[in-house]
C-alpha positions in Angstrom: 124.6 156.5 14.8 127.8 158.0 14.4 130.6 157.0 11.3 132.6 155.2 14.2 129.9 152.5 14.7 131.0 149.4 13.4 128.5 147.2 11.4 128.2 143.6 10.9 129.3 144.2 7.1 131.3 146.8 5.4 131.5 147.3 1.4 134.8 147.9 -0.1 136.0 148.2 -4.0 136.2 144.9 -5.7 140.0 144.2 -6.3 141.3 141.2 -8.7 142.2 138.9 -5.5 138.7 139.0 -4.7 137.3 137.6 -8.1 137.8 133.4 -7.7 135.6 134.5 -4.8 132.8 136.7 -6.5 132.8 133.9 -9.1 132.1 131.2 -6.8 129.2 132.6 -5.6 128.1 133.8 -9.1 128.1 130.0 -10.2 125.8 129.4 -6.8 123.3 132.1 -7.3 123.0 132.4 -11.0 122.0 130.1 -14.2 124.0 132.0 -16.6 127.0 133.0 -14.5 129.7 135.4 -15.2 133.3 133.8 -15.6 136.3 134.7 -13.4 137.7 136.2 -16.7 134.6 138.7 -17.2 135.1 139.9 -13.6 138.8 140.1 -14.4 138.3 142.5 -17.8 135.7 144.2 -15.6 138.2 145.6 -13.0 141.1 145.7 -15.2 140.1 147.0 -18.4 136.5 148.5 -18.3 136.5 152.5 -17.3 132.8 152.7 -17.1 132.7 150.2 -14.5 132.4 150.2 -10.4 132.3 146.6 -8.5 132.2 146.2 -4.4 132.0 143.5 -2.3 130.6 143.0 0.6 132.5 141.4 3.7 131.4 140.2 7.2 133.1 141.6 9.8 133.1 138.3 12.2 135.2 136.1 9.6 138.7 136.7 9.1 139.8 137.7 5.9 141.6 135.2 4.4 141.9 132.8 0.7 141.9 128.9 0.5 144.2 127.2 -1.8 141.4 127.6 -4.6 141.7 131.4 -3.9 138.1 131.8 -1.9 137.6 134.1 0.9 135.1 133.3 3.3 134.7 136.7 4.4 133.0 138.3 1.2 129.4 137.4 1.5 127.9 139.6 -1.6 128.8 141.9 -4.2 127.6 144.3 -6.8 128.3 146.3 -9.4 127.4 149.4 -11.9 128.5 150.8 -15.2 128.2 155.1 -15.0 127.2 155.7 -18.6 127.1 159.5 -19.3 124.7 160.4 -16.1 123.5 157.0 -15.7 124.5 154.3 -13.3 123.2 150.9 -14.6 123.4 148.2 -11.9 124.7 145.3 -13.9 125.0 142.5 -11.2 124.3 142.3 -7.5 124.6 139.2 -5.4 124.5 137.8 -1.8 125.8 134.1 -1.1 122.7 132.3 -0.2 124.0 131.9 3.2 123.8 135.6 4.1 120.6 136.5 2.6 118.0 138.2 4.6 120.5 140.1 6.7 120.8 143.7 5.2 123.7 142.7 2.8 121.8 143.4 -0.6 120.9 146.4 1.0 123.9 147.5 2.2 125.3 146.8 -1.4 122.5 148.7 -3.3 122.8 151.9 -1.2 126.6 152.0 -1.5 126.3 151.8 -5.4 123.5 154.2 -5.3 125.7 156.6 -2.9 128.6 156.1 -5.3 126.6 156.8 -7.9 125.4 160.2 -7.1 129.1 161.0 -5.9 129.9 160.2 -9.4 127.1 162.8 -10.8 124.8 160.4 -11.9 121.4 161.9 -12.4 118.9 158.3 -12.1 120.1 154.9 -11.2 118.9 151.8 -13.8 119.0 148.0 -13.7 117.2 145.1 -15.1 115.4 142.6 -12.8 113.4 139.0 -13.4 109.6 139.4 -13.1 110.2 136.5 -11.0 112.4 138.0 -8.5 109.8 139.9 -6.2 112.2 140.1 -3.3 114.7 142.2 -5.2 111.8 144.4 -7.0 110.6 145.4 -3.1 114.2 146.4 -2.1 114.6 148.4 -5.3 111.2 149.7 -4.8 111.9 151.1 -1.3 115.1 152.8 -2.6 113.1 154.9 -5.2 113.1 152.4 -8.4 110.0 152.5 -10.3 109.1 149.9 -13.4 109.5 151.7 -16.7 109.3 149.3 -19.3 109.9 145.3 -20.1 112.1 143.5 -21.9 110.5 140.3 -23.4 112.6 137.1 -23.2 115.6 138.9 -21.5 117.0 136.0 -19.9 118.2 133.5 -22.6 118.3 130.3 -19.6 114.5 130.4 -19.2 113.2 133.3 -22.0 112.1 134.8 -18.7 111.1 138.8 -19.1 113.1 141.2 -17.3 111.4 144.5 -15.8 113.5 147.8 -16.3 113.3 149.8 -13.1 114.9 153.1 -12.7 115.0 155.8 -9.9 114.2 159.3 -10.3 116.5 162.1 -10.2 118.7 161.0 -7.1 120.6 164.3 -6.4 117.5 166.4 -5.2 116.8 166.9 -1.9 113.8 165.0 -1.7 115.8 162.1 -3.0 118.7 162.4 -0.5 116.4 163.0 2.5 114.5 159.6 1.6 118.2 157.7 1.1 119.8 159.1 4.2 116.5 158.0 6.3 116.7 154.6 4.7 120.9 154.7 5.4 120.5 155.4 8.9 117.7 152.5 9.7 119.7 150.4 7.4 123.2 151.2 9.9 120.8 150.4 13.1 120.0 147.1 11.8 123.5 146.2 11.0 125.2 148.0 13.8 127.2 145.6 16.1 125.7 145.2 19.1 128.4 145.6 21.9 128.0 143.5 24.8 126.6 145.2 27.9 128.6 145.9 31.0 127.4 144.9 34.7 127.6 147.6 36.6 129.5 145.4 39.4 132.7 145.1 37.0 
């Protein structure tokens, strides 16, 4: 595939007008959601933060009276601290799961972290969230610790997962192979033209 091939979803930096939609998805996905104000602060005042939204190419970008844009189907963000990128959130709208949106966001964040000279990427994930753990493992995250009672809603433990060095030739080769596979999965299929016109 070449870079001009269109994907069903694309990722771009999160902006202030995206916050109402992000907060609405946040409320649907998480039991302890961040507020719009928290995201607004992250974008406006936290120099360590890097946040992204995923959009569906098939949906027109527009906002309703509440500022909700249906083209936004997921989001994610990380804090860049010294040489470590710490993913603090990654979420996909429930109606758009299992379509590669989360993987596209994750790979974008890893790639961005590498461009910022991060040596590793780390995150916490609920011990019960096996699907997320499998995605992270696919991209080289390994469980390195446990935070007991990390989630205050139900005292669930969190696994600490971290990649090895992400700027090695070995990791970049693995990452680029996964990216190619993902792009093939998300490619917009052009209708085949009839040989008769």
